[in-house]
TORLUMKOL-569958 format. One record per atom (N, C-alpha, C): residue number from 0; residue in one letter; x, y, z. Coordinates in steps of 0.02 Angstrom, whole numbers, plus 50000, padded with zeros to 5 digits. Layout:
BEGIN
> NUM, A, X, Y, Z
...
END
This chain:
BEGIN
> 0, X, 50041, 49953, 49993
> 0, X, 50001, 50010, 49982
> 0, X, 50054, 50059, 49999
> 1, X, 50042, 50124, 49945
> 1, X, 50047, 50170, 49944
> 1, X, 50044, 50223, 50011
> 2, X, 50098, 50257, 50030
> 2, X, 50101, 50312, 50102
> 2, X, 50050, 50364, 50082
> 3, X, 50015, 50374, 50151
> 3, X, 49995, 50444, 50115
> 3, X, 50011, 50495, 50150
> 4, X, 49962, 50553, 50095
> 4, X, 50039, 50632, 50094
> 4, X, 50064, 50627, 50185
> 5, X, 50102, 50684, 50167
> 5, X, 50142, 50706, 50233
> 5, X, 50102, 50740, 50279
> 6, X, 50022, 50788, 50250
> 6, X, 50011, 50841, 50232
> 6, X, 49939, 50839, 50200
> 7, X, 49873, 50837, 50235
> 7, X, 49806, 50871, 50172
> 7, X, 49781, 50919, 50203
> 8, X, 49775, 50987, 50147
> 8, X, 49767, 51046, 50152
> 8, X, 49676, 51050, 50153
> 9, X, 49649, 51080, 50196
> 9, X, 49571, 51064, 50182
> 9, X, 49554, 51127, 50172
> 10, X, 49494, 51121, 50123
> 10, X, 49447, 51196, 50069
> 10, X, 49403, 51189, 50112
> 11, X, 49374, 51277, 50093
> 11, X, 49310, 51286, 50118
> 11, X, 49247, 51225, 50101
> 12, X, 49288, 51212, 50019
> 12, X, 49207, 51189, 49998
> 12, X, 49208, 51100, 50066
> 13, X, 49254, 51084, 50110
> 13, X, 49258, 51026, 50115
> 13, X, 49222, 51021, 50203
> 14, X, 49255, 51086, 50232
> 14, X, 49229, 51104, 50278
> 14, X, 49151, 51102, 50285
> 15, X, 49087, 51165, 50233
> 15, X, 49072, 51177, 50224
> 15, X, 49016, 51115, 50193
> 16, X, 49055, 51046, 50181
> 16, X, 48994, 50972, 50159
> 16, X, 49011, 50952, 50207
> 17, X, 49054, 50945, 50263
> 17, X, 49042, 50896, 50310
> 17, X, 49013, 50929, 50377
> 18, X, 49005, 51009, 50382
> 18, X, 48980, 51036, 50456
> 18, X, 48902, 51041, 50436
> 19, X, 48916, 51036, 50342
> 19, X, 48823, 51065, 50347
> 19, X, 48787, 50980, 50326
> 20, X, 48736, 50945, 50372
> 20, X, 48699, 50918, 50336
> 20, X, 48649, 50888, 50294
> 21, X, 48645, 50975, 50277
> 21, X, 48600, 50975, 50201
> 21, X, 48621, 50968, 50168
> 22, X, 48695, 50966, 50148
> 22, X, 48737, 50960, 50093
> 22, X, 48713, 50918, 50067
> 23, X, 48721, 50893, 49980
> 23, X, 48711, 50845, 49968
> 23, X, 48760, 50784, 49947
> 24, X, 48831, 50824, 49981
> 24, X, 48905, 50766, 50007
> 24, X, 48917, 50770, 50070
> 25, X, 48888, 50791, 50086
> 25, X, 48892, 50790, 50160
> 25, X, 48896, 50695, 50183
> 26, X, 48872, 50676, 50173
> 26, X, 48911, 50594, 50198
> 26, X, 48961, 50564, 50193
> 27, X, 48965, 50572, 50117
> 27, X, 49025, 50565, 50094
> 27, X, 49105, 50615, 50121
> 28, X, 49066, 50648, 50122
> 28, X, 49141, 50717, 50153
> 28, X, 49142, 50703, 50213
> 29, X, 49103, 50686, 50247
> 29, X, 49090, 50683, 50338
> 29, X, 49128, 50599, 50330
> 30, X, 49127, 50536, 50296
> 30, X, 49148, 50446, 50320
> 30, X, 49223, 50520, 50291
> 31, X, 49248, 50532, 50222
> 31, X, 49327, 50539, 50216
> 31, X, 49352, 50571, 50248
> 32, X, 49328, 50605, 50288
> 32, X, 49352, 50658, 50350
> 32, X, 49371, 50600, 50411
> 33, X, 49328, 50564, 50429
> 33, X, 49335, 50520, 50454
> 33, X, 49413, 50461, 50425
> 34, X, 49417, 50470, 50383
> 34, X, 49471, 50405, 50374
> 34, X, 49544, 50466, 50377
> 35, X, 49519, 50516, 50328
> 35, X, 49568, 50577, 50355
> 35, X, 49606, 50575, 50430
> 36, X, 49555, 50567, 50486
> 36, X, 49589, 50593, 50547
> 36, X, 49621, 50526, 50563
> 37, X, 49601, 50463, 50536
> 37, X, 49635, 50400, 50553
> 37, X, 49705, 50403, 50510
> 38, X, 49726, 50452, 50469
> 38, X, 49788, 50437, 50449
> 38, X, 49850, 50455, 50521
> 39, X, 49882, 50445, 50485
> 39, X, 49965, 50484, 50527
> 39, X, 49997, 50533, 50463
> 40, X, 49956, 50599, 50459
> 40, X, 49952, 50641, 50421
> 40, X, 49942, 50707, 50451
> 41, X, 49969, 50777, 50452
> 41, X, 49940, 50837, 50466
> 41, X, 49869, 50855, 50430
> 42, X, 49849, 50877, 50465
> 42, X, 49778, 50919, 50436
> 42, X, 49801, 50977, 50435
> 43, X, 49783, 51010, 50375
> 43, X, 49809, 51093, 50383
> 43, X, 49744, 51124, 50322
> 44, X, 49742, 51188, 50364
> 44, X, 49703, 51235, 50328
> 44, X, 49718, 51317, 50336
> 45, X, 49724, 51361, 50327
> 45, X, 49707, 51435, 50333
> 45, X, 49664, 51477, 50349
> 46, X, 49700, 51524, 50378
> 46, X, 49681, 51587, 50432
> 46, X, 49576, 51619, 50378
> 47, X, 49620, 51601, 50300
> 47, X, 49574, 51653, 50252
> 47, X, 49510, 51588, 50244
> 48, X, 49529, 51512, 50232
> 48, X, 49492, 51487, 50218
> 48, X, 49435, 51468, 50284
> 49, X, 49478, 51466, 50338
> 49, X, 49435, 51478, 50409
> 49, X, 49370, 51537, 50407
> 50, X, 49415, 51572, 50359
> 50, X, 49351, 51664, 50380
> 50, X, 49286, 51667, 50323
> 51, X, 49320, 51612, 50260
> 51, X, 49276, 51603, 50214
> 51, X, 49226, 51550, 50211
> 52, X, 49259, 51474, 50269
> 52, X, 49213, 51438, 50287
> 52, X, 49155, 51466, 50375
> 53, X, 49180, 51509, 50393
> 53, X, 49150, 51542, 50452
> 53, X, 49073, 51577, 50411
> 54, X, 49109, 51620, 50361
> 54, X, 49049, 51670, 50328
> 54, X, 48992, 51646, 50294
> 55, X, 49019, 51597, 50255
> 55, X, 48969, 51549, 50226
> 55, X, 48909, 51498, 50270
> 56, X, 48952, 51476, 50327
> 56, X, 48898, 51451, 50372
> 56, X, 48854, 51511, 50408
> 57, X, 48883, 51555, 50415
> 57, X, 48831, 51598, 50459
> 57, X, 48789, 51656, 50394
> 58, X, 48816, 51661, 50359
> 58, X, 48756, 51716, 50297
> 58, X, 48756, 51705, 50226
> 59, X, 48774, 51628, 50239
> 59, X, 48790, 51608, 50176
> 59, X, 48672, 51599, 50126
> 60, X, 48685, 51573, 50066
> 60, X, 48629, 51558, 50072
> 60, X, 48580, 51509, 50101
> 61, X, 48637, 51421, 50138
> 61, X, 48608, 51382, 50193
> 61, X, 48638, 51422, 50234
> 62, X, 48605, 51476, 50260
> 62, X, 48645, 51526, 50347
> 62, X, 48637, 51457, 50399
> 63, X, 48689, 51461, 50423
> 63, X, 48683, 51405, 50492
> 63, X, 48734, 51418, 50539
> 64, X, 48708, 51491, 50571
> 64, X, 48746, 51500, 50621
> 64, X, 48766, 51477, 50686
> 65, X, 48742, 51456, 50709
> 65, X, 48781, 51399, 50784
> 65, X, 48823, 51333, 50755
> 66, X, 48814, 51326, 50696
> 66, X, 48879, 51294, 50649
> 66, X, 48928, 51313, 50653
> 67, X, 48920, 51383, 50622
> 67, X, 48968, 51420, 50600
> 67, X, 49008, 51435, 50669
> 68, X, 48990, 51464, 50739
> 68, X, 49027, 51451, 50780
> 68, X, 49061, 51412, 50808
> 69, X, 49032, 51348, 50810
> 69, X, 49038, 51300, 50830
> 69, X, 49091, 51292, 50773
> 70, X, 49102, 51281, 50713
> 70, X, 49164, 51253, 50684
> 70, X, 49239, 51292, 50708
> 71, X, 49210, 51367, 50728
> 71, X, 49267, 51411, 50774
> 71, X, 49321, 51409, 50834
> 72, X, 49240, 51371, 50838
> 72, X, 49276, 51339, 50920
> 72, X, 49293, 51296, 50905
> 73, X, 49302, 51247, 50863
> 73, X, 49333, 51166, 50841
> 73, X, 49395, 51201, 50841
> 74, X, 49400, 51239, 50787
> 74, X, 49474, 51239, 50772
> 74, X, 49523, 51301, 50810
> 75, X, 49482, 51334, 50867
> 75, X, 49520, 51373, 50893
> 75, X, 49551, 51315, 50972
> 76, X, 49538, 51277, 50991
> 76, X, 49527, 51213, 51017
> 76, X, 49562, 51161, 51015
> 77, X, 49565, 51135, 50936
> 77, X, 49587, 51053, 50926
> 77, X, 49673, 51063, 50915
> 78, X, 49682, 51011, 50911
> 78, X, 49776, 51005, 50913
> 78, X, 49771, 50986, 50855
> 79, X, 49741, 50939, 50831
> 79, X, 49750, 50891, 50739
> 79, X, 49748, 50928, 50691
> 80, X, 49726, 51012, 50694
> 80, X, 49730, 51064, 50627
> 80, X, 49761, 51084, 50636
> 81, X, 49826, 51113, 50611
> 81, X, 49851, 51177, 50576
> 81, X, 49820, 51211, 50545
> 82, X, 49828, 51269, 50564
> 82, X, 49813, 51355, 50537
> 82, X, 49849, 51382, 50508
> 83, X, 49858, 51373, 50469
> 83, X, 49942, 51426, 50421
> 83, X, 49893, 51505, 50407
> 84, X, 49948, 51558, 50439
> 84, X, 49920, 51627, 50442
> 84, X, 49947, 51645, 50380
> 85, X, 49907, 51686, 50321
> 85, X, 49913, 51715, 50264
> 85, X, 49951, 51780, 50269
> 86, X, 50021, 51793, 50257
> 86, X, 50041, 51847, 50282
> 86, X, 50056, 51867, 50213
> 87, X, 50099, 51934, 50233
> 87, X, 50114, 51983, 50170
> 87, X, 50132, 51934, 50128
> 88, X, 50178, 51897, 50116
> 88, X, 50221, 51859, 50079
> 88, X, 50160, 51793, 50028
> 89, X, 50133, 51771, 50057
> 89, X, 50081, 51705, 50041
> 89, X, 50058, 51751, 49994
> 90, X, 50024, 51823, 50045
> 90, X, 49962, 51854, 49981
> 90, X, 50003, 51873, 49921
> 91, X, 50071, 51898, 49919
> 91, X, 50101, 51907, 49870
> 91, X, 50102, 51851, 49835
> 92, X, 50134, 51807, 49841
> 92, X, 50120, 51700, 49806
> 92, X, 50057, 51724, 49769
> 93, X, 49977, 51721, 49809
> 93, X, 49932, 51712, 49783
> 93, X, 49944, 51735, 49716
> 94, X, 49965, 51852, 49726
> 94, X, 49925, 51878, 49696
> 94, X, 49985, 51837, 49612
> 95, X, 50041, 51802, 49624
> 95, X, 50065, 51777, 49577
> 95, X, 50001, 51717, 49546
> 96, X, 49986, 51682, 49583
> 96, X, 49924, 51638, 49561
> 96, X, 49894, 51644, 49534
> 97, X, 49840, 51718, 49560
> 97, X, 49789, 51733, 49519
> 97, X, 49806, 51783, 49437
> 98, X, 49866, 51793, 49436
> 98, X, 49901, 51837, 49382
> 98, X, 49917, 51760, 49313
> 99, X, 49933, 51690, 49330
> 99, X, 49944, 51631, 49310
> 99, X, 49868, 51595, 49270
> 100, X, 49838, 51618, 49320
> 100, X, 49759, 51577, 49311
> 100, X, 49709, 51609, 49302
> 101, X, 49738, 51690, 49279
> 101, X, 49691, 51740, 49256
> 101, X, 49613, 51744, 49206
> 102, X, 49635, 51642, 49154
> 102, X, 49591, 51652, 49115
> 102, X, 49527, 51594, 49157
> 103, X, 49540, 51595, 49230
> 103, X, 49499, 51545, 49248
> 103, X, 49467, 51597, 49329
> 104, X, 49430, 51560, 49335
> 104, X, 49388, 51596, 49410
> 104, X, 49395, 51577, 49473
> 105, X, 49476, 51593, 49472
> 105, X, 49495, 51590, 49543
> 105, X, 49486, 51639, 49602
> 106, X, 49464, 51599, 49663
> 106, X, 49436, 51655, 49705
> 106, X, 49499, 51678, 49746
> 107, X, 49512, 51736, 49791
> 107, X, 49580, 51769, 49827
> 107, X, 49582, 51693, 49870
> 108, X, 49531, 51667, 49897
> 108, X, 49554, 51632, 49940
> 108, X, 49603, 51570, 49909
> 109, X, 49555, 51534, 49836
> 109, X, 49590, 51493, 49843
> 109, X, 49659, 51506, 49826
> 110, X, 49656, 51568, 49796
> 110, X, 49739, 51570, 49761
> 110, X, 49762, 51573, 49848
> 111, X, 49779, 51590, 49888
> 111, X, 49805, 51617, 49941
> 111, X, 49819, 51525, 49966
> 112, X, 49752, 51490, 49967
> 112, X, 49764, 51416, 49980
> 112, X, 49822, 51395, 49943
> 113, X, 49811, 51413, 49854
> 113, X, 49873, 51376, 49837
> 113, X, 49930, 51393, 49855
> 114, X, 49938, 51470, 49879
> 114, X, 50018, 51510, 49887
> 114, X, 50033, 51459, 49974
> 115, X, 50005, 51438, 50026
> 115, X, 50002, 51406, 50064
> 115, X, 50046, 51347, 50071
> 116, X, 50007, 51310, 50004
> 116, X, 49995, 51246, 50005
> 116, X, 50100, 51243, 49969
> 117, X, 50114, 51261, 49898
> 117, X, 50168, 51286, 49874
> 117, X, 50227, 51303, 49940
> 118, X, 50210, 51335, 49953
> 118, X, 50260, 51374, 50046
> 118, X, 50273, 51313, 50071
> 119, X, 50208, 51256, 50089
> 119, X, 50220, 51219, 50148
> 119, X, 50257, 51143, 50096
> 120, X, 50259, 51150, 50040
> 120, X, 50278, 51081, 50025
> 120, X, 50193, 51033, 50027
> 121, X, 50134, 51044, 50037
> 121, X, 50080, 51027, 50027
> 121, X, 50052, 50999, 49971
> 122, X, 50040, 50936, 49941
> 122, X, 50032, 50922, 49854
> 122, X, 49954, 50903, 49855
> 123, X, 49934, 50872, 49918
> 123, X, 49853, 50845, 49938
> 123, X, 49827, 50888, 49978
> 124, X, 49746, 50896, 49948
> 124, X, 49702, 50944, 49952
> 124, X, 49644, 50879, 49981
> 125, X, 49619, 50891, 50027
> 125, X, 49520, 50881, 50052
> 125, X, 49491, 50950, 50018
> 126, X, 49462, 50933, 49972
> 126, X, 49432, 50975, 49921
> 126, X, 49365, 50961, 49873
> 127, X, 49313, 51010, 49876
> 127, X, 49249, 50994, 49809
> 127, X, 49274, 51052, 49758
> 128, X, 49336, 51057, 49765
> 128, X, 49352, 51138, 49710
> 128, X, 49401, 51093, 49666
> 129, X, 49362, 51085, 49602
> 129, X, 49413, 51069, 49554
> 129, X, 49474, 51130, 49522
> 130, X, 49471, 51176, 49529
> 130, X, 49519, 51235, 49517
> 130, X, 49602, 51217, 49586
> 131, X, 49598, 51158, 49631
> 131, X, 49640, 51138, 49637
> 131, X, 49677, 51104, 49597
> 132, X, 49648, 51049, 49558
> 132, X, 49651, 51001, 49518
> 132, X, 49691, 51060, 49464
> 133, X, 49654, 51114, 49427
> 133, X, 49687, 51153, 49371
> 133, X, 49757, 51188, 49395
> 134, X, 49761, 51189, 49457
> 134, X, 49823, 51229, 49463
> 134, X, 49868, 51166, 49498
> 135, X, 49857, 51091, 49475
> 135, X, 49899, 51059, 49460
> 135, X, 49918, 51004, 49569
> 136, X, 49880, 51026, 49577
> 136, X, 49856, 50985, 49662
> 136, X, 49818, 50928, 49673
> 137, X, 49833, 50892, 49700
> 137, X, 49811, 50840, 49711
> 137, X, 49758, 50814, 49746
> 138, X, 49675, 50789, 49743
> 138, X, 49638, 50770, 49767
> 138, X, 49660, 50713, 49827
> 139, X, 49658, 50717, 49882
> 139, X, 49644, 50668, 49922
> 139, X, 49594, 50662, 49964
> 140, X, 49561, 50613, 49968
> 140, X, 49574, 50518, 49956
> 140, X, 49557, 50546, 49863
> 141, X, 49573, 50510, 49828
> 141, X, 49556, 50511, 49757
> 141, X, 49481, 50523, 49744
> 142, X, 49456, 50448, 49762
> 142, X, 49389, 50450, 49747
> 142, X, 49364, 50509, 49756
> 143, X, 49384, 50554, 49773
> 143, X, 49294, 50619, 49767
> 143, X, 49332, 50677, 49729
> 144, X, 49401, 50627, 49682
> 144, X, 49367, 50667, 49608
> 144, X, 49336, 50668, 49556
> 145, X, 49282, 50615, 49572
> 145, X, 49216, 50596, 49530
> 145, X, 49165, 50643, 49569
> 146, X, 49154, 50668, 49626
> 146, X, 49103, 50735, 49643
> 146, X, 49131, 50780, 49644
> 147, X, 49189, 50811, 49602
> 147, X, 49189, 50895, 49588
> 147, X, 49152, 50901, 49529
> 148, X, 49121, 50969, 49524
> 148, X, 49077, 50970, 49505
> 148, X, 49129, 50992, 49422
> 149, X, 49094, 50965, 49351
> 149, X, 49089, 50993, 49304
> 149, X, 49167, 50946, 49271
> 150, X, 49182, 50946, 49220
> 150, X, 49241, 50885, 49216
> 150, X, 49319, 50942, 49223
> 151, X, 49364, 50883, 49239
> 151, X, 49431, 50933, 49222
> 151, X, 49487, 50867, 49247
> 152, X, 49523, 50884, 49191
> 152, X, 49586, 50818, 49191
> 152, X, 49655, 50805, 49230
> 153, X, 49640, 50733, 49272
> 153, X, 49679, 50718, 49328
> 153, X, 49741, 50706, 49278
> 154, X, 49793, 50753, 49333
> 154, X, 49868, 50735, 49315
> 154, X, 49879, 50682, 49346
> 155, X, 49913, 50645, 49273
> 155, X, 49945, 50583, 49296
> 155, X, 49988, 50571, 49375
> 156, X, 50028, 50635, 49401
> 156, X, 50051, 50619, 49461
> 156, X, 50003, 50598, 49506
> 157, X, 49951, 50630, 49483
> 157, X, 49906, 50632, 49543
> 157, X, 49888, 50532, 49592
> 158, X, 49886, 50520, 49543
> 158, X, 49864, 50440, 49565
> 158, X, 49929, 50397, 49593
> 159, X, 49962, 50429, 49603
> 159, X, 50036, 50402, 49643
> 159, X, 50014, 50387, 49708
> 160, X, 49978, 50396, 49761
> 160, X, 49960, 50376, 49793
> 160, X, 49904, 50394, 49811
> 161, X, 49879, 50419, 49782
> 161, X, 49782, 50416, 49784
> 161, X, 49740, 50384, 49772
> 162, X, 49747, 50310, 49797
> 162, X, 49712, 50257, 49789
> 162, X, 49666, 50265, 49831
> 163, X, 49600, 50233, 49831
> 163, X, 49570, 50203, 49873
> 163, X, 49567, 50139, 49896
> 164, X, 49570, 50170, 49964
> 164, X, 49618, 50111, 50043
> 164, X, 49585, 50040, 50030
> 165, X, 49596, 49991, 50036
> 165, X, 49530, 49926, 50038
> 165, X, 49503, 49940, 50109
> 166, X, 49442, 49919, 50086
> 166, X, 49371, 49933, 50163
> 166, X, 49377, 50014, 50174
> 167, X, 49368, 50065, 50119
> 167, X, 49352, 50119, 50131
> 167, X, 49282, 50127, 50126
> 168, X, 49280, 50164, 50118
> 168, X, 49168, 50202, 50113
> 168, X, 49186, 50180, 50041
> 169, X, 49108, 50142, 50024
> 169, X, 49100, 50128, 49963
> 169, X, 49059, 50205, 49940
> 170, X, 49059, 50186, 49868
> 170, X, 49050, 50232, 49824
> 170, X, 48953, 50250, 49819
> 171, X, 48930, 50290, 49841
> 171, X, 48862, 50285, 49807
> 171, X, 48832, 50294, 49724
END
């Protein structure tokens, strides 16, 4: 069996699906997150992702204000999630990502996530956002790729360790 990545970056789309029981991908993302917690790998996110997730939960189309505050409390109190802070250097790197992918509708938060991942050597991302694949990052676990909206090309090097582990969650 191949080794899991040394760190997995968790994006807003994953946090939202995990936390929102009304989300159509809640079950698959919650099960995949449980699997992720069992691996000996670092779970990483950023302050911009935390802010975007909080805002989506609190004031988005599907408002869930209580969950927004529970999410913040969990992020602040848990030790198994490392929050990277986007400083001036990472913001400059994010601008470069936005310029490089100007033909795509990247959000500023996604660009800061790319900058964090690049800076800290994180290749794997737990997300439902195909922009991470477009930017060359690897979806973890790989079977989540089929849940991304739209079509995208899987990079050949993305499949090296992104196999569905034996006995993992069966796909709907």
